[in-house]
C-alpha positions as a printed Julia matrix, in Angstrom:
253×3 Matrix{Float64}:
   1.71   14.98  -30.18
  -0.07   15.17  -26.82
   2.71   15.62  -24.26
   2.09   14.88  -20.6
   3.66   16.78  -17.73
   6.55   15.27  -15.77
   5.75   13.5   -12.49
   7.14   15.2    -9.38
   9.29   13.72   -6.62
  10.95   15.51   -3.74
  13.39   14.46   -0.98
  11.45   14.76    2.28
  12.89   14.07    5.71
  10.77   12.22    8.26
  11.52   13.44   11.79
  10.04   11.59   14.77
  10.16   13.26   18.19
  13.11   15.34   17.05
  15.1    12.47   15.48
  15.58   12.33   11.71
  14.63    8.83   10.66
  15.32    8.91    6.9
  14.89   10.92    3.71
  12.23    9.64    1.31
  11.44   10.48   -2.31
   7.77   11.5    -2.26
   5.17   13.28   -4.34
   3.82   16.31   -2.43
   0.22   15.2    -2.12
  -1.45   13.7     0.96
   1.77   13.75    2.97
  -0.16   13.6     6.24
  -1.76   10.33    5.11
   1.68    9.05    4.14
   3.13    9.81    7.58
   0.33    7.99    9.38
   0.43    5.07    6.94
   4.2     4.64    6.95
   4.47    4.77   10.73
   1.62    2.28   11.07
   3.01   -0.03    8.39
   6.43   -0.06   10.06
   5.05   -0.69   13.55
   5.83    2.7    15.13
   2.15    3.3    15.87
  -0.82    0.98   16.37
  -3.58    3.51   15.71
  -3.97    7.13   14.61
  -4.34    8.38   18.19
  -0.72    7.38   18.89
   0.28   10.5    16.95
  -0.03   13.83   18.72
   0.76   16.02   15.7
   2.1    16.03   12.15
   3.68   19.25   10.89
   4.56   19.37    7.19
   6.99   21.99    5.86
   7.17   21.61    2.09
   9.7    24.44    1.73
  12.11   22.78    4.14
  11.21   19.29    2.91
  10.35   17.97    6.35
   7.58   16.05    8.08
   7.78   16.46   11.86
   5.83   13.87   13.83
   5.23   14.01   17.57
   4.28   10.64   19.02
   2.25   10.21   22.2
   4.03    6.91   22.74
   7.7     6.51   23.7
  10.1     6.46   20.77
  13.31    4.54   21.48
  15.57    5.8    18.71
  18.47    3.52   19.69
  16.31    0.42   19.37
  14.84    1.58   16.06
  18.08    2.54   14.39
  19.8    -0.65   15.53
  17.32   -2.71   13.5
  18.39   -3.83   10.06
  16.94   -1.75    7.23
  15.58   -3.36    4.06
  15.58   -1.0     1.09
  12.59   -1.39   -1.17
  12.83   -1.89   -4.92
  11.36    0.39   -7.54
  10.74    4.09   -7.98
  10.4     6.33   -4.96
  12.83    4.11   -3.08
  11.87    3.53    0.54
  12.93    1.55    3.56
  11.22   -1.08    5.69
  12.26   -2.53    9.04
  10.35   -5.78    8.49
  12.02   -8.89    7.1
  10.01  -11.76    5.64
  10.49  -13.62    8.92
   8.94  -10.66   10.79
   5.96  -10.58    8.43
   5.25  -14.26    9.03
   4.55  -13.35   12.66
   1.71  -11.0    11.67
  -1.84  -12.11   12.46
  -3.46  -14.14    9.71
  -6.17  -12.21    7.89
  -9.79  -13.18    8.52
 -12.67  -12.0     6.33
 -15.82  -13.67    5.06
 -16.45  -11.13    2.3
 -16.28  -12.46   -1.26
 -16.53  -10.79   -4.66
 -16.93  -11.8    -8.32
 -13.8   -11.38  -10.4
 -15.83   -9.21  -12.78
 -16.38   -6.75   -9.92
 -12.63   -6.44   -9.29
 -12.0    -5.89  -13.0
 -14.68   -3.18  -13.07
 -13.25   -1.41  -10.02
  -9.72   -1.65  -11.4
 -10.96    0.11  -14.56
 -12.69    2.83  -12.52
  -9.51    3.24  -10.48
  -7.5     3.87  -13.66
 -10.05    6.34  -15.0
  -9.97    8.36  -11.77
  -6.21    8.48  -11.13
  -5.77   12.18  -11.86
  -2.01   12.46  -11.37
  -1.35    9.45  -13.59
  -3.65   10.84  -16.28
  -1.81   14.16  -16.06
   1.75   12.81  -16.1
   1.69    9.17  -17.2
   4.27    8.41  -14.52
   2.55    7.91  -11.19
   1.65    4.9    -9.1
  -1.66    4.65   -7.32
  -3.36    2.75   -4.52
  -7.08    2.49   -4.02
  -9.42    1.08   -1.39
 -12.91   -0.1    -2.29
 -15.42   -0.36    0.54
 -18.46   -2.63    0.84
 -20.71   -0.1    -0.91
 -18.33    0.25   -3.86
 -17.01    3.68   -2.87
 -13.39    4.24   -3.87
 -10.61    6.35   -2.34
  -7.42    6.87   -4.35
  -3.95    8.05   -3.36
  -1.04    8.55   -5.78
   2.74    8.9    -5.53
   5.92    8.43   -7.54
   6.57    5.29   -5.46
   4.17    2.36   -5.37
   4.92    1.63   -1.71
   4.42    5.33   -0.86
   1.0     5.25   -2.51
   0.03    2.21   -0.42
   1.23    3.93    2.76
  -0.91    6.94    1.86
  -4.05    4.86    1.43
  -3.38    2.96    4.67
  -2.9     6.29    6.42
  -6.27    7.46    5.11
  -7.87    4.23    6.32
  -6.52    4.35    9.86
  -7.25    8.06   10.24
 -10.86    7.35    9.32
 -11.13    4.18   11.45
 -11.97    1.97    8.45
 -12.28   -1.77    9.06
  -9.77   -3.7     6.89
 -11.88   -6.86    6.55
 -14.47   -4.8     4.67
 -12.02   -3.35    2.14
 -10.28   -4.31   -1.09
  -6.82   -2.91   -1.84
  -6.02   -2.17   -5.49
  -2.59   -1.03   -6.62
  -0.83   -0.18   -9.87
   2.47   -1.56   -8.63
   4.12   -4.94   -8.41
   3.14   -6.81   -5.24
   6.5    -7.47   -3.63
   7.14   -8.77   -0.14
   7.28   -5.26    1.38
   4.0    -4.36   -0.36
   2.45   -7.56    0.96
   3.76   -6.78    4.46
   2.06   -3.36    4.45
  -1.23   -4.9     3.37
  -0.92   -7.71    5.91
  -0.06   -5.34    8.77
  -3.31   -3.45    8.15
  -5.3    -6.62    7.45
  -6.5    -6.3     3.85
  -8.06   -9.63    2.81
  -7.76   -8.98   -0.96
  -5.01   -7.28   -2.96
  -5.48   -6.64   -6.66
  -2.76   -5.28   -8.95
  -2.48   -4.34  -12.61
   0.86   -6.17  -12.69
   2.62   -9.15  -11.11
   3.27  -10.45   -7.61
   6.67  -11.79   -6.61
   7.17  -15.38   -5.5
   8.08  -14.24   -1.97
   4.9   -12.13   -1.75
   2.74  -15.04   -2.9
   4.29  -17.37   -0.34
   3.6   -14.86    2.43
   0.07  -14.23    1.17
  -0.72  -17.95    1.3
   0.66  -18.19    4.81
  -1.29  -15.12    6.0
  -4.53  -16.05    4.21
  -4.56  -13.09    1.81
  -6.04  -13.28   -1.7
  -3.7   -11.84   -4.34
  -4.93  -11.15   -7.86
  -2.48   -9.89  -10.49
  -2.7    -8.55  -14.04
  -6.16   -7.04  -13.54
  -6.45   -5.54  -17.01
  -9.53   -5.53  -19.22
 -10.6    -9.18  -19.11
  -7.29  -10.5   -17.83
  -6.44  -11.77  -14.37
  -4.05  -14.06  -12.54
  -5.18  -15.53   -9.22
  -2.03  -16.28   -7.24
  -3.69  -17.51   -4.07
  -7.05  -19.1    -3.36
  -8.89  -18.2    -0.17
 -12.38  -18.4    -1.67
 -12.83  -14.62   -1.59
 -12.79  -14.15   -5.38
 -15.21  -16.05   -7.6
 -14.18  -16.56  -11.22
 -17.41  -15.53  -12.93
 -15.59  -14.34  -16.07
 -15.1   -16.74  -18.93
 -11.32  -16.3   -19.14
  -8.42  -18.63  -18.62
  -6.72  -18.01  -15.28
  -3.03  -18.72  -14.87
  -2.09  -21.59  -12.6
  -1.2   -20.84   -9.01
   2.41  -19.98   -8.33
   4.07  -22.64   -6.19
């Protein structure tokens, strides 16, 4: 029997300007990307330059972030926290009502469904931690030239934060990117994608009803069950062309 190694997760404390914000279960790869991505996704920063420094101490299990902008801890900690579902449990400060106030996504780029299926397959083949352990989530961005960048973590939302962190640190333009994920597209996953401005989200599994409703409102294309020659198009913005002779599930209402 070919046994895989166990996936790793560690409790890591996020400290902002000296204040401990929360303890997260994370995989110890690309933690700097995670810090940038999480703080952007949750509205603490607007761009990478808002962060002065990130100091990671794996032995102590801490990520110390110094912000250039003012951090009002009383205002932050008075906001209601929404705990995310799934492995690598996290926390978001955005409710569905908050997400509806995000800017609607604008992008004229379109792609054949066959292209998304091909990239989803390449994503799976190049997810090294998943191949090693069989128990990791991944997030991937595909640019206009087809280049892929992958980040992995025990938590699906952590993996998405890591890839967003990579994108903002490298000044990538969201309207030119596709986001692929191994995890369920829930409302908090949709909110992270919407905050950055991804026009297309593709997943190997399902999207929740709440996520689909938000995606329609924010003009985001969501494609689920990208596996082999399978796909479910949950929303229709005209950005994905069904060029594959397969039956697509009806839209979720």
